[in-house]
N, C-alpha and C positions, 0 to 999 in steps of 0.2 A: 777207855769208854767201857762201862759195864754192859754186860750182855743184857738184851731185851728181855730174855727170859732165862732165869737161873734156878737149878733145883738141885738139892744135895739129900740124898736118901729121903726121898719125898713119898709118904704113905696118905694114900686117900682111900676111904671106906664108902661102900654101898650098903647100907645096913650094917652087918658085923663083916662083910667080906671085903678084903683089901684088894679093890681094883688098880691101884697102884702100889707097890710093895718094895719101894725104895729106888726110886728113879734119880739118878744123875744125869743132869743135862745142861748144856750151855747154847742159846741160840743168839748168836750175834746181831745187833741190830743192823737192819738193812739186807738179812739174809734171807734166804727161802730154803727151810728144812723140810724134808718129806720124812713121814714116820710109816713104816711098815710093820707088818704083822698079822697074824691070824685073827679070826674072830676070838674076842674075850682076851686079846693080849693086853689092852688097856689104851687102845689109841684114842678113842673119844673121851675116856676119862682124862687124858692127858689134856685135851682140848678144853674141856669143861674146868680143870684146874687152872688152866692158864687164864680162862675168861673170867675167874673168881666166882664161878657157880658151883663149884666142888671144893668143900673145905680140906685144908691140909690137917692131916690127923698128926702126924710127926714129921721129922726132919725140918727142913727149912726151904724156903723158895720165895723169889721176887719176880714181878712180873712189871715191866717199865717202870721200875723204881718202888713199886709197892710190893710191902712186906705181906705174903699171903697169909701168914698167920695172925695178922691184924684185920683192920676194917677195910674190906676189899670194894667198898660201894664206889669209892673214887676212880677204881680201875675200869669199872664196866664200861662206861661212855668211851674208853679210849680204844677198846678191844671191839671186833667184829667177829661174831661167829656165826658161820655157815654151816647148818645142820643137813640133815638128808631131805627135810621138807621145810621149805623157808615158810616163816608164819605170814599168811597171807590173808586179808578179809576176802572171803570168797564172792562177794557181791561186788565189790569195788575193783575197778580196773586196775590194770598194772601200774599205769600213771597216778591213779589216786590213791593206790596203797603206798606207793614211794612218796609222794607229795605229803600224804599224812603222817608217815614215818618221819619225814625232815622236818614236819613243824613241831611233832613230838620231841625231837632232839634239838629243837632249836637250831637248825641248819636252813641254808638257803633252798627255798623250794625250788629256785631256777636251775638248782643242779640235777634235778630229775630227769629232764629231757635230754641232756647229752649223755647221762649214764644210761638211759633205756637205748638211744641210738646207738652206743657202743656196743651192746650186746644184741642189737638186731631186734628189738621189740619196737617196732615203729607201727606207724599207721593203725590198722584195725587191732593189730595184737596190743598196741599199748592202751587201748581204749575198751577192749573186750572184758567182761568180767573174768575176774583171777580163776574162778572155778572152771572156765574153760579152756585154760593153758594147759598144754601137754606137760608130763613131767620134766623134759629137757627144756621147755620155756619156762617152768617155774624155777629151774636151777639157774637159768639166765636172768630170771628175776631177782634171786639171791645175790648174784654178782653185780647187778646193778644198784642194789641196797648198799652193797659196800664201795663201789665205786663213788656213789653220791655222797655216802657218809665219811669216807677217807679216814678209817681207824689207823691209829699207828701200829696196832698188831693185827693181823688176818688169821682166823683160825678156821681152816676149811676141812670139813669132814668129808672126805671122799668126793671133791668138787667135782670129778669127771663122770661120776655115775650119773646114769640116765641121760647122757648127753651123745649126739651122734658126732661123727669125725670131725665136723666143722665146728660142733660146739666146743669139742674137746680142746681143739687147736685153739679157739677164741678163749677158752679158760686158761690155757697156757699164756696167752699173750696179757690176759688182764693180770694174771700172777706176776709177769715180767715188768709190766706198766706199774704195778704197785710197788714192787722191790727197788725197780730203778727211781720211783719217786721218794724213795726213804722209808718205806712200810716194811716191817718185819712180816713173813708169812711162815706159819706152821700148818703142815697139810698132812693128811692121811690117806692111803691109798692102798689098794690091792694090786697095784700096777707097777712093778718096781722099775720098768724100764720108763714109764712116762714120769713117775715121781723122781728118778735120777736125771731125767732130761732138764726138769724146771728148777732142781733144787742145787744149792752149795753144798749141802750135807744129807746125807741119808741115813737115819737111825732105825734099827730093827728093834721092836719090842718083843718081848715073850714074858708071858706071866707076869705082868704088871712092872716090869723092869727092862732097862736098856741091856740088850743083848749083845748089840754091835754098833759101831759107828762107822761111817766110811764118807768119802767125797762123793758129791754129785758132779754132774756135767755142767752146771751153769758155772760161768767163770766167776770167781771171787772179785769183790771190789778192790780197786787198787787204793791203797791207803794215802 
């Protein structure tokens, strides 16, 4: 089985600066891979490349069978990217935001309610304007969007940031649920212990390249 993400000497630029400077990485389908590194190491750029939002300048790469050096438009609907700030319409409620997004993606709107329930956005929280949500509640909204969309590849940029203890534990449970359901998860973190806990593999980036790879604590799937 081909890896969900496969990169060889992958280089990507922002302007003329190489934010990725020769990345070699394989992410197996159905696995959870944690990406660590200091600010500027290339963690977010790696997620953007895997999402098809950052061009591959040189080297080779494929994501979900899509060649990153070609047309990446068919890849994007199959990938879910959760950045630091979920894109929400501030005057719409969490429920309305999620329903609107699902309609735009031609997905069942009925999937909105169970996703919101799963992340604890129920009752008044589901119906209050998104502008009134706290940072942590907005992060939960981002997780609900991925749960409802069910992408094949989850790309999570510091998903635990802004969450309280209960929220971080919920995030871990949602990640495990996604991977158990067959999705592949690539997440960045500044917390090595938590990243190792939820991941099959932990990758350390430095200077836009992979400095080391090690095993995480999540048990690998039995073939």
